[in-house]
C-alpha positions in Angstrom: 98.6 -66.8 -1.9 101.8 -68.3 -0.7 105.3 -67.1 -1.8 105.8 -70.2 -4.0 102.5 -69.6 -5.8 103.4 -66.0 -6.5 106.8 -67.0 -7.9 105.2 -69.6 -10.2 102.7 -67.0 -11.5 105.4 -64.5 -12.1 107.7 -67.0 -13.9 104.8 -68.1 -16.1 103.9 -64.5 -17.0 107.6 -63.7 -17.8 107.9 -66.8 -20.0 104.7 -65.9 -21.9 105.8 -62.4 -22.4 109.1 -63.5 -23.9 107.4 -66.0 -26.3 105.0 -63.3 -27.4 107.8 -60.8 -28.0 109.9 -63.4 -29.9 107.0 -64.2 -32.2 106.0 -60.6 -32.8 109.6 -59.5 -33.4 110.1 -62.3 -36.0 106.8 -61.4 -37.7 107.7 -57.7 -37.9 111.1 -58.5 -39.4 109.5 -60.7 -42.1 106.9 -58.1 -42.9 109.3 -55.2 -43.3 111.9 -57.0 -45.6 111.6 -56.5 -49.3 108.2 -55.7 -50.8 105.3 -54.9 -48.5 102.8 -57.8 -48.1 99.9 -57.6 -50.6 96.5 -59.0 -50.0 95.6 -61.2 -53.0 92.1 -61.3 -54.5 90.4 -64.7 -53.7 90.1 -67.4 -56.4 87.1 -69.7 -56.8 87.8 -73.0 -58.5 84.8 -74.8 -59.9 84.9 -77.7 -62.4 88.5 -76.9 -63.2 87.8 -73.2 -63.9 89.6 -70.6 -61.9 87.5 -67.5 -61.3 88.9 -64.3 -59.8 86.6 -61.5 -58.7 88.1 -58.0 -58.4 86.9 -54.4 -58.1 88.2 -51.5 -60.3 89.3 -49.5 -57.1 90.2 -50.2 -53.5 88.1 -47.3 -52.2 85.2 -45.3 -53.6 83.6 -41.9 -53.0 79.9 -41.6 -52.1 77.8 -41.7 -55.2 80.3 -43.8 -57.3 79.2 -46.9 -59.2 81.7 -49.6 -58.7 82.8 -51.8 -61.7 83.3 -55.5 -60.9 85.9 -57.4 -63.0 85.5 -61.1 -63.3 88.4 -63.1 -64.8 87.8 -66.8 -65.7 90.4 -69.2 -66.9 89.8 -72.8 -68.1 93.2 -74.6 -68.1 91.4 -77.9 -68.9 91.0 -79.8 -72.2 87.2 -79.5 -72.5 84.8 -76.6 -72.8 82.9 -75.5 -69.7 79.7 -73.5 -69.1 78.9 -72.2 -65.7 75.9 -70.2 -64.3 77.1 -67.5 -62.0 75.4 -64.9 -59.7 77.2 -61.8 -58.6 75.9 -59.7 -55.6 77.1 -56.5 -54.1 76.2 -56.0 -50.5 76.6 -52.6 -48.7 77.0 -52.3 -44.9 76.5 -48.8 -43.5 78.8 -47.7 -40.7 77.1 -48.4 -37.4 76.7 -46.3 -34.3 79.9 -46.1 -32.3 78.0 -46.8 -29.1 76.0 -49.8 -30.5 76.8 -53.4 -29.7 75.5 -54.6 -33.0 76.6 -53.8 -36.5 74.0 -52.9 -39.1 72.9 -55.7 -41.4 74.3 -55.5 -45.0 71.7 -54.9 -47.8 71.8 -56.0 -51.4 72.7 -53.1 -53.7 73.1 -55.0 -56.9 72.8 -58.5 -58.4 73.7 -59.9 -61.8 73.3 -63.4 -63.2 75.4 -64.5 -66.1 76.7 -67.6 -68.0 80.4 -68.1 -68.2 81.3 -70.2 -71.3 84.9 -71.1 -71.8 86.6 -73.2 -74.4 89.6 -75.5 -73.6 92.5 -73.4 -72.5 90.5 -70.1 -72.8 90.6 -67.1 -70.5 88.0 -64.4 -70.4 87.7 -61.1 -68.6 84.2 -59.5 -68.0 83.8 -55.9 -66.8 80.4 -55.5 -65.1 79.3 -52.0 -64.1 77.1 -52.3 -61.1 74.9 -49.2 -61.8 74.4 -48.9 -58.1 75.3 -45.6 -56.4 77.0 -46.4 -53.1 76.3 -44.5 -49.9 79.1 -42.7 -48.0 80.7 -44.3 -45.0 79.7 -47.8 -46.0 81.7 -51.0 -46.6 81.0 -53.0 -49.8 81.3 -56.7 -50.3 81.0 -58.3 -53.8 80.3 -62.1 -53.9 80.3 -64.6 -56.7 78.3 -67.8 -56.5 78.6 -70.7 -58.9 76.4 -73.6 -57.8 77.1 -74.2 -54.1 80.5 -72.6 -54.2 81.0 -68.9 -53.5 83.8 -66.4 -52.9 83.8 -62.8 -51.7 86.1 -59.9 -52.5 88.0 -58.3 -49.8 86.0 -55.4 -48.2 85.8 -52.2 -50.3 85.5 -48.9 -48.5 83.3 -45.9 -49.5 84.6 -42.6 -48.3 82.1 -40.4 -46.6 81.9 -37.4 -44.3 84.4 -37.2 -41.4 83.6 -39.9 -38.9 81.6 -42.0 -41.3 84.3 -44.0 -43.2 86.5 -41.3 -44.5 89.4 -42.0 -42.1 89.6 -45.7 -43.2 89.4 -44.8 -46.9 92.2 -42.2 -46.4 94.3 -44.9 -44.6 93.8 -47.3 -47.4 94.8 -44.6 -49.9 98.0 -43.8 -47.9 98.9 -47.5 -47.7 98.3 -48.0 -51.5 100.4 -44.9 -52.3 103.2 -46.1 -50.1 103.1 -49.6 -51.7 103.1 -48.1 -55.2 106.0 -45.8 -54.3 108.1 -48.7 -53.0 107.3 -50.8 -56.0 108.6 -48.0 -58.4 112.0 -47.8 -56.6 
């Protein structure tokens, strides 16, 4: 490699590092100002109806039965009736030395009809009646026709090394966000 080539490579690396630092520094400043960023629950919009799917907790203990909360709002001027399917999938923690993650399995499924009048809003609380295994990650999905939406991942605490650390981290983050909100 000639001297000129080495100088070009070094200048390119320095410019790239400066750009990365500038972007990261700006992102850190925005994230730390005011309220901490909050991940919103996803919203499914079908035939003018807005449906939000939530869980009653951010993390669970082994053996708990999660409760899924479905909130549907019809801001339109005509009544709507939708056929919905809710599924809870559980993915066990994989082996740390494996290249593949274990496949999620269906733990619970519920079919229901959501009927809303014009301008009506309904909240349904659906107990899953499924005991969750320790150290797994849960995903709850809602499907209406061909449209679907998933909740953000829900963590099940388990024995040390099997999901407990992530659940504790989520709990600490939640407590920190709640403490800042009260101030």
